[in-house]
C-alpha positions in Angstrom: 0.0 0.0 0.0 1.4 3.4 -1.0 1.3 5.7 2.0 2.4 9.0 0.5 3.8 10.7 -2.6 4.9 14.2 -3.5 6.8 14.4 -6.8 6.5 18.1 -7.2 9.3 20.4 -5.9 8.0 23.3 -3.8 9.4 26.8 -3.9 8.6 30.2 -2.3 9.4 33.7 -3.4 8.3 37.1 -2.1 7.8 38.5 -5.6 7.2 37.4 -9.1 10.4 39.2 -10.2 12.5 37.0 -7.9 10.8 33.9 -9.4 11.3 35.1 -13.0 15.0 35.6 -12.4 15.5 32.3 -10.6 13.7 30.3 -13.2 15.2 32.2 -16.2 12.0 32.8 -18.0 12.4 33.2 -21.8 11.2 32.5 -25.3 10.7 28.7 -24.8 8.2 29.3 -22.1 4.4 29.3 -22.6 2.8 31.3 -19.8 -0.9 30.9 -19.3 -2.3 33.6 -17.1 -4.9 36.5 -16.9 -4.5 40.1 -18.1 -5.3 41.5 -14.6 -2.2 39.5 -13.3 0.0 40.1 -16.4 -0.3 43.9 -16.4 0.9 44.6 -12.8 3.2 41.7 -12.2 4.7 40.4 -15.5 4.4 43.2 -18.2 6.9 45.5 -16.4 9.7 42.9 -16.9 9.6 42.7 -20.7 9.9 39.0 -20.8 10.2 37.2 -24.1 7.8 34.4 -23.1 4.7 33.5 -25.1 1.8 34.8 -23.0 -1.8 33.4 -23.3 -4.6 35.4 -21.6 -7.1 32.8 -20.5 -10.1 35.2 -20.4 -9.8 35.9 -24.1 -11.1 32.4 -24.7 -14.1 32.5 -22.4 -15.1 33.4 -18.9 -15.7 31.3 -15.8 -14.7 27.7 -15.3 -12.6 25.8 -17.8 -14.5 24.1 -20.6 -13.6 21.9 -23.5 -14.5 24.7 -25.9 -12.2 27.2 -24.2 -9.3 24.8 -24.0 -9.6 23.7 -27.7 -9.6 27.3 -28.9 -6.3 27.8 -27.0 -4.8 24.7 -28.5 -5.7 25.9 -32.0 -4.1 29.3 -31.4 -0.8 28.0 -30.0 -0.3 25.0 -32.3 2.6 26.6 -34.1 4.4 27.9 -31.0 7.6 26.2 -30.1 7.8 25.8 -26.3 9.2 23.3 -23.8 7.9 24.6 -20.5 4.4 25.6 -19.5 4.0 28.1 -16.7 0.6 28.5 -15.1 0.0 31.7 -13.2 -3.6 32.0 -12.0 -6.5 30.4 -10.2 -8.1 27.1 -10.7 -9.2 27.7 -14.2 -5.7 28.7 -15.4 -4.1 25.8 -13.6 -6.5 23.1 -14.8 -6.1 24.4 -18.4 -2.3 24.6 -18.2 -1.9 21.0 -17.1 -3.3 19.8 -20.4 -0.8 21.8 -22.5 2.1 19.6 -21.3 0.5 16.5 -22.9 1.6 15.0 -26.2 -0.7 14.9 -29.3 -3.8 16.6 -27.9 -6.1 18.1 -30.6 -9.5 17.8 -28.9 -9.3 17.9 -25.2 -12.4 15.7 -24.8 -10.3 12.8 -26.2 -8.0 13.2 -23.2 -10.8 13.2 -20.7 -12.3 10.2 -22.3 -8.9 8.6 -22.5 -9.2 8.0 -26.2 -5.5 9.0 -26.5 -2.4 8.1 -24.5 -1.8 10.5 -21.6 1.9 11.3 -22.1 3.7 14.3 -20.7 6.3 15.9 -23.0 6.7 19.4 -21.5 7.8 20.7 -18.1 5.1 22.3 -15.9 5.5 25.1 -13.4 2.4 26.2 -11.4 2.0 29.4 -9.4 -1.4 29.6 -7.7 -2.9 33.1 -7.3 -5.8 32.0 -5.2 -5.7 30.1 -1.9 -8.0 27.1 -2.4 -7.4 24.7 -5.3 -4.2 23.1 -4.1 -4.0 22.1 -7.7 -0.3 23.0 -7.9 0.5 19.7 -6.2 -2.3 17.4 -7.6 -2.5 15.2 -10.7 -6.0 16.3 -11.6 -7.4 18.7 -14.2 -11.1 19.4 -14.1 -13.1 20.9 -17.0 -16.7 21.3 -18.0 -17.4 19.0 -21.0 -20.3 20.9 -22.5 -21.4 17.9 -24.6 -21.9 15.9 -21.4 -23.4 18.7 -19.3 -21.1 18.1 -16.4 -17.6 18.6 -15.1 -15.2 15.7 -15.3 -11.7 15.2 -13.8 -8.7 13.7 -15.6 -6.4 12.2 -13.0 -3.0 11.1 -14.2 0.5 11.6 -12.9 1.4 13.1 -16.2 -0.4 16.2 -15.0 1.7 16.7 -12.0 3.7 20.0 -11.9 7.5 19.6 -11.9 7.6 22.8 -9.7 5.0 24.5 -7.6 5.8 28.1 -6.6 4.1 30.0 -3.8 4.2 33.8 -4.1 2.0 35.5 -1.5 2.0 38.9 -3.2 -0.4 37.5 -5.9 -3.2 37.3 -3.2 -3.1 41.0 -2.4 -5.5 42.0 -5.2 -7.8 39.0 -4.7 -11.4 40.3 -3.9 -12.7 39.1 -0.6 -15.5 37.0 -2.2 -13.0 35.1 -4.4 -10.6 34.8 -1.5 -13.5 33.3 0.7 -14.7 30.8 -1.9 -11.2 29.6 -2.6 -10.1 29.4 1.1 -13.3 27.5 2.0 -12.5 25.1 -0.8 -9.1 24.5 0.7 -10.8 23.6 4.0 -13.2 21.2 2.2 -10.2 19.5 0.5 -8.6 19.1 3.9 -11.7 17.7 5.7 -12.8 15.4 2.8 -9.3 13.9 2.4 -9.0 13.4 6.2 -12.0 11.0 6.2 -11.3 9.4 2.8 -10.9 5.6 2.8 -7.5 6.2 1.1 -6.3 8.5 3.9 -3.1 7.5 5.7 -1.4 8.9 8.8 0.9 10.9 6.4 -1.9 12.5 4.4 -3.9 13.2 7.6 -0.9 15.2 9.0 -1.4 17.7 6.1 -5.2 17.6 6.4 -5.1 18.4 10.1 -2.7 21.3 9.8 -4.6 22.7 6.8 -7.8 22.6 8.9 -6.1 24.2 11.9 -4.6 27.1 10.0 -7.7 27.8 7.8 -10.1 27.9 10.7 -7.8 30.1 12.8 -7.8 32.6 9.9 -11.6 32.3 9.4 -12.3 32.9 13.1 -10.2 36.0 13.1 -11.8 37.3 10.0 -15.2 36.8 11.6 -14.1 38.7 14.7 -11.9 41.4 13.1 -13.3 41.8 9.6 -12.2 40.9 6.1 -9.1 43.1 6.1 -7.5 40.6 8.6 -6.8 38.3 5.7 -3.9 40.5 4.6 -2.0 39.6 7.8 -2.1 35.9 6.9 -1.8 35.7 3.1 1.3 33.4 3.3 -0.4 31.2 6.0 -3.5 30.7 3.9 -1.5 29.9 0.8 0.4 27.3 2.7 -2.8 25.9 4.2 -4.2 25.5 0.7 -1.0 23.8 -0.4 -1.2 21.4 2.6 -4.8 20.6 1.7 -3.7 19.9 -1.9 -1.0 17.6 -0.8 -3.5 15.7 1.4 -6.2 15.3 -1.2 -3.6 14.6 -3.9 -2.8 11.5 -1.9 -6.2 10.6 -0.4 -8.8 12.1 -2.7 -12.1 13.9 -2.1 -15.6 12.5 -2.2 -19.2 13.3 -2.3 -19.0 17.0 -1.6 -17.1 17.4 -4.9 -19.1 14.8 -6.7 -22.4 16.4 -5.9 -21.1 19.9 -6.7 -20.0 19.2 -10.3 -23.5 19.0 -11.9 -24.4 22.3 -10.2 -21.2 23.9 -11.4 -21.5 22.5 -14.9 -25.2 23.3 -15.5 -25.6 26.5 -13.5 -22.0 27.8 -13.9 -21.4 28.1 -10.2 -17.6 28.7 -9.3 -16.0 25.5 -8.0 -15.3 26.6 -4.5 -18.7 28.1 -4.0 -20.4 25.0 -5.4 -18.5 22.8 -3.0 -19.4 25.0 -0.1 -23.1 24.5 -0.7 -22.8 20.8 -0.1 -20.1 20.6 2.6 -21.8 20.4 6.0 -24.9 18.6 4.6 -22.8 15.8 3.2 -20.9 15.5 6.4 -24.0 15.4 8.5 -25.2 12.5 6.3 -21.8 10.8 6.8 -22.1 11.3 10.6 -25.5 9.7 10.7 -24.3 6.7 8.7 -21.1 6.0 10.6 -20.3 8.2 13.6 -17.5 6.1 15.0 -14.9 6.1 12.2 -12.4 8.8 11.2 -15.2 11.3 11.1 -15.1 11.2 14.9 -11.4 12.4 14.7 -12.2 15.0 12.1 -15.0 16.4 14.2 -12.7 16.7 17.1 -10.1 18.6 15.0 -12.9 20.9 13.7 -14.2 21.5 17.3 -10.8 22.2 18.7 -10.0 24.6 15.9 -13.3 26.4 16.4 -13.1 26.2 20.2 -16.5 24.6 20.4 -18.0 21.2 21.4 -18.3 18.4 18.9 -22.0 18.2 19.8 -23.0 20.8 17.2 -19.7 21.3 15.4 -21.3 21.5 11.9 -23.7 24.3 13.0 -20.8 26.2 14.5 -18.7 25.6 11.4 -21.6 27.0 9.2 -21.8 30.0 11.5 -18.1 30.9 10.9 -18.2 30.2 7.2 -21.3 32.3 6.7 -19.3 35.3 7.9 -17.0 34.5 4.9 -19.5 33.6 2.2 -23.3 33.4 2.4 -24.9 30.0 1.7 -27.9 30.1 -0.7 -30.6 27.6 -1.7 -29.6 25.9 -4.9 -32.6 27.3 -6.8 -31.0 30.7 -6.4 -28.2 29.6 -8.7 -30.8 28.6 -11.4 -31.2 24.9 -10.4 -34.7 23.7 -11.1 -36.7 21.0 -9.3 -36.4 18.8 -12.4 -32.6 19.0 -12.0 -32.8 17.0 -8.7 -33.3 13.7 -10.5 -31.1 14.8 -13.4 -28.2 15.8 -11.1 -28.5 12.5 -9.1 -28.3 10.5 -12.3 -25.4 12.5 -13.6 -23.4 12.0 -10.4 -24.0 8.3 -10.5 -23.0 8.0 -14.1 -20.0 10.4 -14.2 -18.5 10.7 -10.7 -17.7 7.2 -9.6 -14.1 8.2 -9.4 -15.0 10.6 -6.5 -17.8 8.5 -5.0 -15.2 5.7 -4.4 -13.6 8.1 -1.9 -16.8 8.6 0.2 -16.4 8.2 3.9 -19.6 6.2 3.8 -21.5 5.0 0.7 -24.5 6.9 -0.5 -27.5 5.3 -2.2 -29.3 6.9 -5.1 -32.0 8.1 -2.8 -29.6 9.6 -0.3 -28.0 11.7 -3.0 -31.4 12.8 -4.2 -32.4 13.7 -0.6 -29.3 16.0 -0.3 -30.2 17.8 -3.5 -33.8 18.1 -2.4 -32.9 19.5 1.0 -30.5 22.1 -0.4 -32.8 23.0 -3.3 
């Protein structure tokens, strides 16, 4: 049994300028980023890299259409290293550009072509939630299938992950909150995963502890407090990524994907809607396993009793980001059955990581309750 792996080298710099010098950025580099990051951080340095601005190919979460348009535009560019500088969308897209022979990205997600890496990959996260800089997963909306799917393969692992806290300074509070809560969810889901080990749980536990300490202080002192802890939150997100890269995530993510794919809800916010409801269902089904330990970690981090830990957790998270009924995102009552079927048909990779198995009816009940 494999206990732990981390193939990616980790680096930290105070500024992008320090990174650019250390990594000798140049004309053989394909940099995928956003214009709002390029203008203040990259443009002043006059780098000879090939820059791709993700938002020129579509807004929101990554999709097969967006990725294929980028592939078409860069097909004649000669590059040997991909550098992703952005949030989850940029990172998930960038992982696919290190693969050999991709013309239609759907073929990769359907594994109709060999998944072979032939470029180096460097990832710099500019949000504090995905942890994707240390995972082997790329997630995209496949519009023909009306859902999001994940491609998980070690060919997608970054060679280098780089943490630069200055990138978080301009992140609006709503996006900070959604991504930071997503990091917490990664940590808690991976802690109770059947694939968790004592090694992955070390990273989960510390990510939970750091995240909730920051969230509690934000709730007490206001959103400006986050600027005092940018490095800490970036590290917590990275810890959570390391944990779920080893142990995986489960039903929270699985149930969120149809909502994200159909109603275009950002990934972290979609996960948040299902988080505590899924864990209450887990608790009811099997209260004596690793969820008992995770509840204790949550309770200690929140300085509350385990008796009503999820209500207390919701109270803190609500100060960060309001939770809404799913219908307010555009979900319809008819989607309850459709989403349930979609999860069962397309998300078995994630459902295999559930702390406790869910029946079709239990999944349907969660959607109905949150609707």
